[in-house]
All heavy atoms as an XYZ file, in Angstrom:
873
protein
N      23.641    -32.522    -50.218
C      23.103    -31.681    -51.437
C      23.435    -32.409    -52.688
O      24.481    -33.148    -52.818
C      23.920    -30.342    -51.294
C      23.602    -29.429    -52.401
S      24.293    -27.881    -52.211
C      25.648    -27.980    -53.289
N      22.494    -32.273    -53.628
C      22.803    -32.994    -54.845
C      22.509    -32.073    -55.938
O      21.879    -31.094    -55.900
N      23.050    -32.432    -57.200
C      22.697    -31.585    -58.387
C      22.234    -32.609    -59.493
O      22.541    -33.823    -59.433
C      24.023    -30.847    -58.958
O      25.006    -31.926    -59.361
C      24.529    -29.917    -57.961
N      21.514    -32.102    -60.463
C      21.053    -32.992    -61.472
C      21.456    -32.317    -62.739
O      20.999    -31.199    -63.126
C      19.456    -33.170    -61.399
C      18.800    -33.785    -62.438
C      18.881    -35.036    -62.515
C      18.012    -33.114    -63.321
C      18.237    -35.794    -63.692
C      17.390    -33.727    -64.371
C      17.631    -35.032    -64.571
N      22.162    -32.950    -63.597
C      22.653    -32.450    -64.912
C      21.855    -33.203    -65.988
O      21.598    -34.311    -65.740
C      24.115    -32.588    -65.041
C      24.957    -31.927    -64.017
O      24.407    -30.811    -63.498
O      26.017    -32.329    -63.634
N      21.754    -32.605    -67.147
C      21.065    -33.351    -68.203
C      21.787    -32.863    -69.528
O      22.304    -31.646    -69.535
C      19.691    -33.070    -68.267
C      19.147    -31.714    -68.459
C      18.894    -31.188    -69.591
C      19.054    -30.855    -67.393
C      18.447    -29.738    -69.852
C      18.769    -29.440    -67.515
C      18.442    -28.903    -68.712
N      21.633    -33.539    -70.592
C      22.183    -33.172    -71.903
C      21.333    -32.194    -72.556
O      20.112    -32.143    -72.535
C      22.289    -34.379    -72.766
C      23.137    -34.242    -73.954
N      22.977    -33.363    -74.987
C      24.452    -34.727    -74.167
C      23.881    -33.498    -75.853
N      24.889    -34.260    -75.337
N      21.946    -31.109    -73.082
C      21.213    -29.962    -73.691
C      20.254    -30.459    -74.869
O      19.389    -29.738    -75.237
C      22.186    -28.868    -74.155
O      23.121    -29.334    -75.143
N      20.623    -31.560    -75.480
C      19.871    -32.027    -76.572
C      18.289    -32.601    -76.175
O      17.704    -32.969    -77.021
C      20.493    -33.192    -77.325
C      21.811    -32.745    -78.165
O      21.852    -31.434    -78.220
O      22.474    -33.650    -78.616
N      18.041    -32.423    -74.903
C      16.771    -32.808    -74.544
C      15.748    -31.932    -75.343
O      14.560    -32.459    -75.584
C      16.551    -32.566    -72.957
C      15.259    -33.152    -72.563
C      16.589    -31.143    -72.581
C      15.008    -33.229    -71.050
N      16.064    -30.805    -75.624
C      15.144    -29.893    -76.397
C      14.902    -30.269    -77.785
O      14.055    -29.743    -78.416
C      15.641    -28.374    -76.345
C      15.799    -28.035    -74.938
N      14.726    -27.617    -74.127
C      17.003    -27.775    -74.059
C      15.231    -27.253    -72.947
N      16.464    -27.273    -72.898
N      15.664    -31.334    -78.293
C      15.489    -31.806    -79.703
C      14.673    -33.092    -79.738
O      14.422    -33.553    -80.847
C      16.891    -31.966    -80.291
C      17.705    -30.685    -80.329
C      17.036    -29.704    -81.209
O      16.496    -29.910    -82.220
O      17.076    -28.422    -80.703
N      14.325    -33.651    -78.652
C      13.403    -34.903    -78.607
C      12.051    -34.523    -79.057
O      11.473    -33.585    -78.718
C      13.410    -35.494    -77.200
C      14.793    -36.036    -76.722
C      14.643    -36.442    -75.239
C      15.343    -37.164    -77.546
N      11.517    -35.536    -79.847
C      10.104    -35.417    -80.348
C       9.302    -35.264    -79.101
O       9.436    -35.870    -78.046
C       9.747    -36.639    -81.135
C      10.331    -36.740    -82.612
O      10.704    -35.611    -82.923
O      10.455    -37.826    -82.976
N       8.294    -34.407    -79.187
C       7.332    -34.146    -78.117
C       7.787    -33.005    -77.129
O       7.111    -32.716    -76.187
N       9.109    -32.816    -77.119
C       9.624    -31.807    -76.111
C      10.199    -30.536    -76.773
O      10.612    -29.629    -76.068
C      10.838    -32.424    -75.423
C      10.427    -33.777    -74.651
C      11.760    -34.230    -73.827
C       9.281    -33.486    -73.748
N       9.952    -30.571    -78.158
C      10.433    -29.398    -78.913
C       9.407    -28.293    -78.772
O       8.337    -28.366    -78.683
C      10.561    -29.623    -80.405
C      11.821    -30.471    -80.717
C      11.982    -30.591    -82.201
N      12.807    -31.740    -82.643
C      12.399    -32.777    -83.208
N      11.149    -32.864    -83.698
N      13.205    -33.768    -83.381
N       9.913    -27.065    -78.828
C       9.047    -25.841    -78.795
C       8.262    -25.651    -77.520
O       8.336    -26.288    -76.541
N       7.337    -24.669    -77.685
C       6.472    -24.317    -76.511
C       5.603    -25.501    -76.005
O       5.402    -25.645    -74.835
C       5.579    -23.131    -77.056
C       6.227    -22.693    -78.308
C       7.000    -23.914    -78.780
N       5.262    -26.519    -76.941
C       4.353    -27.568    -76.458
C       5.019    -28.395    -75.467
O       4.463    -29.042    -74.670
C       4.007    -28.358    -77.765
C       3.292    -27.664    -78.848
C       4.263    -27.017    -79.844
O       5.397    -27.425    -79.997
O       3.813    -25.962    -80.359
N       6.384    -28.533    -75.581
C       7.118    -29.437    -74.741
C       7.780    -28.624    -73.488
O       8.275    -29.426    -72.708
N       7.511    -27.481    -73.383
C       8.243    -26.748    -72.309
C       7.765    -27.248    -70.969
O       8.617    -27.436    -70.018
C       7.893    -25.108    -72.547
C       8.749    -24.297    -71.565
C      10.155    -24.355    -71.678
C       8.162    -22.888    -71.748
N       6.487    -27.591    -70.726
C       6.119    -27.996    -69.435
C       6.798    -29.360    -69.044
O       7.115    -29.596    -67.999
C       4.498    -28.101    -69.259
N       6.777    -30.153    -70.042
C       7.364    -31.640    -69.851
C       8.925    -31.439    -69.546
O       9.346    -31.956    -68.535
C       7.191    -32.382    -71.093
N       9.642    -30.502    -70.175
C      10.978    -30.380    -69.872
C      11.174    -29.788    -68.429
O      12.054    -30.222    -67.768
C      11.653    -29.424    -70.994
C      13.103    -28.942    -70.494
C      11.687    -30.022    -72.293
N      10.393    -28.846    -68.179
C      10.378    -28.360    -66.835
C      10.011    -29.407    -65.675
O      10.710    -29.458    -64.608
N       9.194    -30.299    -66.059
C       8.797    -31.338    -65.036
C       9.971    -32.250    -65.011
O      10.436    -32.673    -63.867
C       7.705    -32.105    -65.627
C       7.143    -33.268    -64.719
C       6.738    -32.926    -63.362
C       6.008    -34.001    -65.406
N      10.634    -32.596    -66.012
C      11.837    -33.443    -66.047
C      12.897    -32.877    -65.142
O      13.516    -33.549    -64.352
C      12.350    -33.702    -67.444
C      13.558    -34.492    -67.651
C      13.540    -35.929    -67.652
C      14.916    -33.940    -67.840
C      14.583    -36.685    -67.577
C      15.868    -34.740    -68.031
C      15.907    -36.213    -67.991
N      13.254    -31.618    -65.404
C      14.311    -30.876    -64.633
C      13.855    -30.882    -63.184
O      14.785    -31.032    -62.294
C      14.552    -29.566    -65.252
C      15.197    -29.738    -66.489
S      15.334    -28.091    -67.561
C      16.132    -27.032    -66.378
N      12.702    -30.551    -62.777
C      12.325    -30.339    -61.413
C      12.261    -31.659    -60.717
O      12.760    -31.761    -59.544
C      10.759    -29.639    -61.339
O      10.922    -28.422    -61.768
N      11.785    -32.637    -61.318
C      11.691    -33.982    -60.622
C      13.122    -34.603    -60.552
O      13.384    -35.156    -59.416
C      10.791    -34.875    -61.326
O      11.050    -34.961    -62.652
C       9.316    -34.362    -61.148
N      14.018    -34.396    -61.565
C      15.354    -34.865    -61.583
C      16.046    -34.274    -60.249
O      16.775    -34.948    -59.482
N      15.966    -32.838    -60.110
C      16.539    -32.274    -58.933
C      16.022    -32.733    -57.607
O      16.684    -32.862    -56.676
C      16.486    -30.729    -59.101
N      14.785    -32.955    -57.644
C      14.110    -33.436    -56.350
C      14.711    -34.774    -56.010
O      14.981    -34.980    -54.788
C      12.628    -33.479    -56.495
C      11.809    -33.938    -55.265
C      11.493    -33.280    -54.278
C      11.508    -35.273    -54.996
N      10.878    -33.977    -53.283
C      10.964    -35.298    -53.668
C      11.718    -36.515    -55.592
C      10.526    -36.448    -53.124
C      11.238    -37.620    -54.897
C      10.649    -37.628    -53.799
N      14.750    -35.599    -56.915
C      15.239    -37.093    -56.644
C      16.625    -36.905    -56.177
O      17.018    -37.700    -55.180
C      15.091    -38.056    -57.931
O      16.108    -37.524    -58.795
C      13.792    -38.156    -58.425
N      17.445    -36.197    -56.635
C      18.926    -35.892    -56.263
C      18.963    -35.460    -54.821
O      19.839    -35.823    -54.015
N      17.989    -34.578    -54.476
C      18.113    -33.993    -53.025
C      17.450    -34.728    -52.103
O      17.472    -34.485    -50.892
C      17.650    -32.503    -53.171
O      16.215    -32.466    -53.464
N      16.667    -35.759    -52.483
C      15.890    -36.668    -51.567
C      16.335    -38.088    -51.372
O      15.648    -38.922    -50.998
C      14.272    -36.505    -51.748
C      13.766    -35.184    -51.429
N      13.807    -34.135    -52.185
C      13.210    -34.855    -50.327
C      13.235    -33.123    -51.748
N      12.835    -33.496    -50.572
N      17.528    -38.307    -51.978
C      17.991    -39.575    -52.050
C      17.282    -40.716    -52.736
O      17.257    -41.907    -52.491
N      16.559    -40.237    -53.757
C      15.626    -41.128    -54.491
C      16.153    -41.206    -55.860
O      15.341    -40.974    -56.842
C      14.189    -40.673    -54.481
C      13.641    -40.537    -53.188
C      13.317    -42.000    -52.504
N      12.520    -42.791    -53.484
C      11.229    -42.944    -53.400
N      10.488    -42.194    -52.732
N      10.647    -43.797    -54.278
N      17.416    -41.278    -56.232
C      18.004    -41.071    -57.557
C      17.215    -41.809    -58.621
O      17.215    -42.959    -58.716
C      19.517    -41.647    -57.563
O      20.196    -40.861    -56.610
C      20.192    -41.277    -58.927
N      16.450    -40.936    -59.469
C      15.750    -41.394    -60.655
C      14.538    -41.975    -60.346
O      13.768    -42.419    -61.298
N      13.955    -42.074    -59.156
C      12.615    -42.644    -58.817
C      11.804    -41.466    -58.457
O      12.064    -40.898    -57.408
C      12.684    -43.673    -57.793
C      13.559    -44.928    -58.161
C      11.252    -44.184    -57.433
C      13.186    -45.574    -59.361
N      10.752    -41.254    -59.170
C       9.833    -40.171    -58.780
C       8.365    -40.662    -58.492
O       7.794    -41.359    -59.096
C       9.503    -39.249    -60.083
C       8.679    -38.016    -59.774
C      10.878    -38.726    -60.784
N       8.114    -40.543    -57.140
C       6.794    -41.042    -56.627
C       5.671    -40.537    -57.516
O       5.696    -39.227    -57.901
C       6.654    -40.621    -55.208
C       8.232    -40.414    -54.800
C       8.815    -39.743    -56.059
N       4.648    -41.207    -57.700
C       3.587    -40.916    -58.532
C       2.859    -39.499    -58.046
O       2.624    -38.546    -58.769
C       2.545    -41.897    -58.694
C       1.398    -41.544    -59.680
C       0.433    -42.888    -59.778
N       1.087    -44.134    -59.841
C       1.683    -44.580    -60.961
N       1.736    -43.849    -61.962
N       2.323    -45.778    -60.909
N       2.608    -39.500    -56.700
C       1.868    -38.262    -56.310
C       2.825    -37.007    -56.412
O       2.404    -35.994    -56.562
C       1.526    -38.484    -54.705
C       2.671    -38.742    -53.724
O       3.752    -39.114    -54.163
O       2.440    -38.647    -52.601
N       4.163    -37.139    -56.331
C       4.896    -36.015    -56.431
C       5.036    -35.641    -57.877
O       4.977    -34.320    -58.272
C       6.382    -36.276    -55.899
C       7.320    -35.106    -56.090
C       7.208    -34.075    -55.170
C       8.226    -34.987    -57.098
C       7.965    -32.922    -55.293
C       9.004    -33.902    -57.250
C       9.024    -32.900    -56.420
N       5.062    -36.616    -58.819
C       5.086    -36.246    -60.243
C       3.725    -35.545    -60.699
O       3.799    -34.470    -61.353
C       5.359    -37.505    -61.088
N       2.653    -36.109    -60.220
C       1.449    -35.470    -60.659
C       1.237    -34.119    -59.946
O       0.809    -33.036    -60.690
C       0.096    -36.289    -60.104
C      -1.132    -35.705    -60.425
C       0.321    -37.684    -61.016
N       1.687    -33.876    -58.796
C       1.610    -32.665    -58.064
C       2.518    -31.581    -58.632
O       2.137    -30.489    -58.969
N       3.666    -31.962    -59.013
C       4.631    -31.096    -59.791
C       4.180    -30.766    -61.121
O       4.326    -29.607    -61.407
C       5.977    -31.668    -59.761
O       6.366    -32.063    -58.483
C       7.064    -30.833    -60.295
N       3.528    -31.629    -61.711
C       3.039    -31.331    -63.069
C       1.646    -30.528    -63.057
O       1.139    -30.252    -64.035
C       2.714    -32.695    -63.878
N       1.228    -30.225    -61.784
C      -0.141    -29.624    -61.612
C      -1.206    -30.376    -62.271
O      -2.202    -29.776    -62.673
N      -1.169    -31.760    -62.193
C      -2.242    -32.517    -62.704
C      -2.047    -32.687    -64.198
O      -3.117    -33.250    -64.886
N      -1.039    -32.118    -64.824
C      -1.080    -32.142    -66.331
C      -0.404    -33.532    -66.777
O       0.800    -33.670    -66.861
C      -0.061    -30.968    -66.776
C       0.080    -30.966    -68.323
O      -0.611    -31.633    -69.023
O       1.196    -30.231    -68.657
N      -1.278    -34.415    -66.946
C      -0.938    -35.836    -67.439
C      -0.173    -35.809    -68.873
O       0.632    -36.586    -69.092
C      -2.099    -36.734    -67.594
C      -1.809    -38.103    -67.802
C      -0.878    -38.733    -66.679
O      -1.114    -38.622    -65.499
N       0.009    -39.651    -67.044
N      -0.440    -34.787    -69.578
C       0.179    -34.579    -70.900
C       1.733    -34.499    -70.849
O       2.432    -35.061    -71.493
C      -0.370    -33.531    -71.824
C       0.250    -33.341    -73.082
O       0.188    -34.316    -73.912
O       1.015    -32.344    -73.405
N       2.174    -33.719    -69.915
C       3.599    -33.576    -69.561
C       4.201    -34.993    -69.240
O       5.370    -35.246    -69.785
C       3.912    -32.513    -68.527
O       3.569    -31.369    -68.996
N       3.577    -35.532    -68.344
C       4.076    -37.016    -67.980
C       4.079    -37.911    -69.146
O       5.200    -38.592    -69.337
C       3.266    -37.564    -66.884
C       3.432    -36.709    -65.479
C       3.565    -39.075    -66.577
C       2.464    -37.151    -64.482
N       3.064    -37.837    -69.891
C       3.100    -38.884    -71.150
C       4.050    -38.374    -72.060
O       4.767    -39.325    -72.698
C       1.659    -38.719    -71.773
C       0.491    -39.237    -70.885
O       0.871    -40.139    -69.891
O      -0.744    -38.896    -71.077
N       4.285    -37.271    -72.255
C       5.425    -36.719    -73.172
C       6.830    -37.272    -72.732
O       7.614    -37.650    -73.593
C       5.640    -35.162    -73.315
C       4.389    -34.545    -74.041
C       4.506    -33.022    -74.042
N       3.485    -32.557    -74.755
C       3.370    -32.075    -76.090
N       4.475    -32.203    -76.763
N       2.433    -31.535    -76.689
N       7.062    -37.227    -71.547
C       8.192    -37.795    -70.931
C       8.402    -39.225    -71.249
O       9.531    -39.774    -71.585
C       8.498    -37.428    -69.498
C       8.630    -35.859    -69.301
C       8.743    -35.794    -67.744
C       9.830    -35.384    -69.843
N       7.411    -39.864    -71.072
C       7.283    -41.432    -71.353
C       7.579    -41.679    -72.796
O       8.356    -42.508    -73.269
C       5.947    -42.066    -70.712
C       5.994    -41.977    -69.228
C       5.826    -43.510    -71.183
C       4.616    -42.278    -68.652
N       6.727    -40.994    -73.677
C       6.983    -41.115    -75.221
C       8.310    -40.830    -75.506
O       8.889    -41.405    -76.596
C       5.874    -40.346    -75.797
C       4.522    -40.920    -75.777
C       3.630    -40.418    -76.856
N       3.519    -38.961    -76.711
C       2.680    -38.135    -75.984
N       1.806    -38.777    -75.137
N       2.675    -36.803    -75.916
N       9.018    -39.814    -74.920
C      10.291    -39.321    -75.340
C      11.327    -40.463    -74.807
O      12.552    -40.203    -75.353
C      10.634    -37.961    -74.831
N      10.940    -41.402    -74.141
C      11.948    -42.380    -73.685
C      12.766    -41.957    -72.335
O      13.622    -42.574    -71.978
N      12.336    -40.911    -71.704
C      12.889    -40.293    -70.529
C      12.371    -40.836    -69.263
O      13.174    -41.031    -68.213
C      12.849    -38.813    -70.518
C      13.536    -38.126    -71.563
C      13.301    -36.645    -71.541
C      14.965    -38.372    -71.727
N      11.189    -41.317    -69.259
C      10.573    -41.974    -68.045
C       9.906    -43.216    -68.412
O       9.542    -43.505    -69.673
C       9.401    -41.163    -67.490
C       9.875    -39.951    -66.763
C      11.169    -39.481    -66.556
C       9.187    -39.090    -65.735
N      11.162    -38.360    -65.676
C       9.790    -38.124    -65.169
C       7.686    -39.110    -65.554
C       9.358    -37.270    -64.297
C       7.253    -38.230    -64.715
C       8.013    -37.336    -64.069
N       9.837    -44.083    -67.458
C       8.967    -45.279    -67.593
C       8.190    -45.459    -66.316
O       8.560    -45.154    -65.375
C       9.835    -46.566    -67.778
C      10.650    -47.153    -66.627
C      11.410    -48.329    -66.939
O      11.123    -48.992    -67.993
O      12.166    -48.682    -66.085
N       7.002    -45.882    -66.548
C       6.076    -46.064    -65.416
C       6.429    -47.377    -64.582
O       6.675    -48.398    -65.223
C       4.633    -46.075    -65.858
C       3.701    -45.978    -64.801
C       2.206    -45.708    -65.263
O       2.043    -45.617    -66.590
O       1.351    -45.384    -64.320
N       6.512    -47.228    -63.262
C       6.775    -48.282    -62.417
C       5.709    -48.323    -61.326
O       4.848    -47.325    -61.266
C       8.117    -48.360    -61.835
C       8.312    -47.044    -61.087
C       9.195    -48.421    -62.906
C       9.642    -46.873    -60.309
N       5.476    -49.348    -60.456
C       4.296    -49.395    -59.521
C       4.351    -48.161    -58.661
O       3.286    -47.646    -58.325
C       4.603    -50.683    -58.682
C       5.371    -51.559    -59.735
C       6.187    -50.677    -60.502
N       5.439    -47.562    -58.151
C       5.515    -46.648    -57.202
C       5.438    -45.245    -57.900
O       5.271    -44.239    -57.204
C       6.538    -46.648    -56.223
C       8.014    -46.675    -56.783
C       8.541    -48.016    -57.145
O       7.759    -48.960    -57.451
O       9.771    -48.136    -57.112
N       5.541    -45.160    -59.256
C       5.452    -43.954    -59.996
C       6.184    -43.911    -61.325
O       5.728    -44.541    -62.143
N       7.446    -43.300    -61.336
C       8.094    -43.352    -62.648
C       9.573    -43.429    -62.271
O      10.210    -42.927    -61.327
C       7.942    -41.891    -63.382
C       6.373    -41.706    -63.530
C       5.629    -40.978    -62.580
C       5.740    -42.196    -64.592
C       4.299    -40.777    -62.772
C       4.360    -42.129    -64.831
C       3.722    -41.373    -63.963
O       2.405    -41.248    -64.081
N      10.305    -44.077    -63.208
C      11.835    -44.179    -63.263
C      12.272    -43.370    -64.239
O      11.931    -43.353    -65.543
C      12.164    -45.660    -63.354
C      13.759    -45.728    -63.618
C      14.177    -47.178    -63.665
N      14.005    -47.928    -62.293
C      13.129    -48.957    -62.242
N      12.682    -49.518    -63.329
N      13.000    -49.589    -61.066
N      13.252    -42.473    -63.924
C      13.900    -41.608    -64.923
C      14.973    -42.544    -65.546
O      15.836    -43.062    -64.920
C      14.602    -40.407    -64.285
C      13.519    -39.534    -63.646
S      14.224    -38.073    -62.858
C      14.133    -36.944    -64.207
N      14.896    -42.474    -66.948
C      15.910    -43.342    -67.562
C      17.115    -42.655    -68.115
O      17.141    -41.351    -68.058
C      15.252    -44.032    -68.953
C      13.833    -44.730    -68.666
C      13.220    -45.214    -70.064
C      14.170    -45.954    -67.771
N      18.124    -43.354    -68.489
C      19.287    -42.770    -68.682
C      19.405    -41.994    -70.083
O      20.250    -41.329    -70.433
C      20.474    -43.881    -68.730
C      20.586    -44.647    -67.426
C      20.746    -43.678    -66.282
N      22.162    -42.903    -66.457
C      22.618    -42.159    -65.657
N      21.876    -41.889    -64.515
N      23.673    -41.625    -65.803
N      18.305    -42.401    -70.945
C      18.263    -41.623    -72.182
C      17.293    -42.364    -73.052
O      16.698    -43.266    -72.710
N      16.764    -41.577    -74.069
C      15.656    -42.183    -74.864
C      16.128    -43.559    -75.526
O      17.221    -43.790    -75.809
C      15.377    -41.213    -75.961
C      16.539    -40.364    -75.961
C      17.362    -40.445    -74.618
N      14.988    -44.392    -75.615
C      15.348    -45.780    -76.012
C      15.846    -45.739    -77.548
O      16.750    -46.622    -77.862
C      13.938    -46.570    -76.069
C      13.458    -46.809    -74.709
N      14.168    -47.683    -73.707
C      12.417    -46.305    -74.088
C      13.525    -47.703    -72.750
N      12.508    -46.814    -72.846
N      15.490    -44.783    -78.346
C      16.032    -44.748    -79.823
C      17.534    -44.390    -79.660
O      18.181    -44.556    -80.754
C      15.241    -43.952    -80.507
O      15.191    -42.671    -80.185
N      18.039    -43.672    -78.818
C      19.355    -43.220    -78.816
C      19.784    -43.093    -77.394
O      19.580    -42.036    -76.686
C      19.496    -41.841    -79.481
C      20.871    -41.344    -79.515
O      21.837    -41.962    -78.878
O      21.133    -40.266    -80.141
N      20.394    -44.178    -76.845
C      20.759    -44.147    -75.447
C      21.737    -43.206    -75.018
O      22.011    -43.028    -73.791
C      21.248    -45.523    -75.209
C      21.748    -46.089    -76.549
C      20.894    -45.470    -77.585
N      22.286    -42.422    -75.918
C      23.337    -41.459    -75.461
C      22.849    -40.058    -75.329
O      23.409    -39.049    -74.690
C      24.406    -41.237    -76.520
C      25.114    -42.632    -76.710
O      25.437    -43.226    -75.686
O      25.525    -42.826    -77.843
N      21.436    -39.755    -75.601
C      20.907    -38.484    -75.529
C      19.503    -38.467    -74.859
O      18.631    -39.291    -75.265
C      20.752    -37.731    -76.856
C      22.070    -37.546    -77.705
C      21.746    -36.949    -79.006
C      22.973    -36.729    -76.896
N      19.229    -37.586    -74.010
C      20.077    -36.978    -73.036
C      20.412    -38.006    -72.110
O      19.545    -38.818    -71.708
C      19.154    -35.874    -72.524
C      17.824    -36.264    -72.675
C      17.712    -37.268    -73.821
N      21.350    -37.699    -71.295
C      21.796    -38.663    -70.044
C      21.677    -37.934    -68.770
O      22.612    -37.162    -68.608
C      23.098    -39.332    -70.432
C      23.392    -40.274    -69.417
S      25.064    -41.129    -69.687
C      26.206    -39.821    -69.194
N      20.728    -38.073    -68.075
C      20.834    -37.407    -66.705
C      21.804    -37.920    -65.930
O      22.319    -39.089    -65.956
C      19.477    -37.738    -66.085
C      18.985    -38.846    -66.801
C      19.521    -38.907    -68.143
N      22.474    -37.026    -64.962
C      23.471    -37.394    -64.137
C      23.186    -36.895    -62.751
O      23.035    -35.622    -62.678
C      24.859    -36.986    -64.751
C      26.065    -36.973    -63.737
C      26.496    -38.419    -63.633
C      27.145    -36.106    -64.378
N      23.278    -37.702    -61.716
C      23.117    -37.051    -60.354
C      24.395    -37.000    -59.770
O      25.141    -37.992    -59.770
C      22.227    -38.152    -59.643
C      20.803    -38.017    -60.000
C      19.756    -37.349    -59.523
C      20.206    -38.809    -61.053
N      18.572    -37.575    -60.203
C      18.769    -38.435    -61.148
C      20.663    -39.770    -61.987
C      17.849    -38.891    -62.156
C      19.718    -40.247    -62.941
C      18.523    -39.881    -63.005
N      24.770    -35.892    -59.258
C      26.147    -35.807    -58.500
C      25.659    -35.364    -57.044
O      24.814    -34.543    -56.858
C      26.933    -34.641    -59.220
C      27.345    -35.004    -60.542
C      28.365    -34.066    -61.144
N      27.571    -32.845    -61.243
C      28.246    -31.684    -61.548
N      29.490    -31.671    -61.887
N      27.561    -30.572    -61.626
N      26.644    -35.777    -56.120
C      26.271    -35.501    -54.826
C      27.567    -34.840    -54.206
O      28.638    -35.263    -54.462
C      25.963    -36.723    -53.939
C      24.810    -37.325    -54.576
C      24.919    -38.396    -55.490
C      23.556    -37.092    -54.250
C      23.878    -38.976    -56.224
C      22.411    -37.663    -54.863
C      22.583    -38.496    -55.761
O      21.507    -39.159    -56.434
N      27.365    -33.985    -53.313
C      28.506    -33.110    -52.684
C      28.202    -33.177    -51.186
O      27.128    -33.317    -50.713
C      28.694    -31.747    -53.285
O      27.457    -30.962    -52.951
C      28.970    -31.619    -54.740
N      29.220    -32.935    -50.442
C      29.198    -32.811    -49.047
C      29.748    -31.488    -48.604
O      30.904    -31.246    -48.994
C      29.879    -34.019    -48.469
C      29.786    -34.076    -47.022
O      29.358    -33.032    -46.294
O      30.186    -35.043    -46.468
N      29.108    -30.712    -47.753
C      29.638    -29.432    -47.384
C      30.957    -29.556    -46.742
O      31.745    -28.654    -46.882
C      28.545    -28.686    -46.476
C      27.307    -28.187    -47.281
O      27.370    -28.147    -48.517
O      26.315    -28.173    -46.500
N      31.274    -30.610    -46.063
C      32.508    -30.773    -45.435
C      33.696    -30.858    -46.430
O      34.743    -30.879    -45.954
C      32.491    -32.035    -44.528
C      31.498    -31.833    -43.339
O      31.160    -30.663    -42.933
O      31.067    -32.885    -42.748
N      33.285    -31.244    -47.654
C      34.393    -31.406    -48.701
C      34.505    -30.260    -49.447
O      35.099    -30.298    -50.536
C      34.047    -32.534    -49.592
C      33.994    -33.995    -48.840
C      33.501    -35.108    -49.843
C      35.331    -34.374    -48.358
N      33.939    -29.180    -49.091
C      33.969    -27.757    -49.820
C      33.243    -28.030    -51.215
O      33.640    -27.384    -52.164
N      32.200    -28.744    -51.252
C      31.301    -28.964    -52.449
C      31.964    -29.740    -53.513
O      31.700    -29.598    -54.673
C      30.792    -27.647    -52.998
C      29.752    -27.071    -52.028
O      29.008    -27.848    -51.267
O      29.439    -25.838    -52.047
N      33.190    -30.347    -53.216
C      33.713    -31.355    -54.200
C      33.003    -32.481    -54.344
O      32.270    -32.952    -53.344
C      35.250    -31.625    -53.869
C      36.186    -30.513    -53.743
C      37.568    -30.906    -53.513
N      37.517    -31.994    -52.475
C      38.078    -31.801    -51.265
N      38.826    -30.681    -50.988
N      38.195    -32.765    -50.397
N      32.879    -33.063    -55.548
C      32.146    -34.340    -55.759
C      32.754    -35.502    -54.979
O      33.948    -35.663    -54.944
C      32.093    -34.678    -57.257
C      31.307    -33.569    -58.019
C      31.546    -36.078    -57.424
C      31.368    -33.805    -59.485
N      31.924    -36.263    -54.185
C      32.323    -37.481    -53.506
C      31.647    -38.650    -54.115
O      32.217    -39.747    -53.825
C      32.257    -37.343    -52.054
C      30.799    -37.446    -51.458
C      30.393    -38.653    -51.189
C      30.149    -36.266    -51.191
C      28.927    -38.827    -50.657
C      28.844    -36.402    -50.805
C      28.281    -37.603    -50.464
N      30.702    -38.577    -55.000
C      30.164    -39.826    -55.566
C      29.325    -39.395    -56.889
O      28.899    -38.212    -56.988
C      29.117    -40.419    -54.560
N      29.290    -40.311    -57.856
C      28.704    -40.070    -59.186
C      27.933    -41.282    -59.421
O      28.375    -42.356    -59.219
C      29.663    -39.683    -60.161
C      30.210    -38.297    -60.097
S      31.349    -37.994    -61.538
C      30.423    -38.126    -62.930
N      26.712    -41.049    -59.917
C      25.929    -42.217    -60.418
C      26.198    -42.399    -61.871
O      25.855    -41.664    -62.775
C      24.410    -41.893    -60.184
C      23.487    -42.947    -60.976
O      24.036    -43.922    -61.343
O      22.328    -42.657    -60.813
N      27.105    -43.355    -62.173
C      27.478    -43.710    -63.548
C      26.874    -44.865    -64.167
O      27.585    -45.445    -64.881
C      28.965    -43.763    -63.576
C      29.674    -44.725    -62.775
O      29.016    -45.450    -61.937
O      30.940    -44.973    -62.780
N      25.682    -45.145    -63.738
C      25.056    -46.376    -64.194
C      24.882    -46.288    -65.681
O      24.671    -45.279    -66.212
C      23.576    -46.437    -63.662
O      23.600    -46.339    -62.155
C      22.840    -47.746    -64.075
N      25.226    -47.412    -66.290
C      25.224    -47.368    -67.774
C      23.766    -47.166    -68.328
O      22.814    -47.215    -67.713
C      25.732    -48.831    -68.330
C      25.660    -49.636    -67.060
C      25.553    -48.653    -65.839
N      23.800    -46.729    -69.635
C      22.464    -46.364    -70.248
C      21.619    -47.695    -70.220
O      22.052    -48.926    -70.216
C      22.607    -45.982    -71.759
C      23.399    -44.599    -71.754
O      23.513    -43.875    -70.788
N      23.770    -44.179    -72.957
N      20.258    -47.380    -70.379
C      19.353    -48.503    -70.329
C      19.472    -49.438    -71.388
O      19.820    -49.469    -72.456
C      17.915    -47.965    -70.248
C      17.566    -46.980    -71.270
O      18.434    -46.536    -72.120
N      16.384    -46.470    -71.215
């Protein structure tokens, strides 16, 4: 089981503020959680991203422009933070094991991009 945490300042990034950015923020959160639970930390396959976005390319483009995603051959890589400020927001994938009583046994502490 995995969890996906993100910095609350994601809502302050250009292109993600207000109602216009809500779908992109939801896409970021949904795909982040998916990567954590499928052992694909930070890599979102193109078909999964497009399907989760309901074909809404604007949401995907907003995440790229905000510096949260970059396009790669197999789809998209979730970045550690926007290029203009590598400290915000910083996604974090945490993994737990039921045998450990849901205590963390590993953290992805890869440095910012």
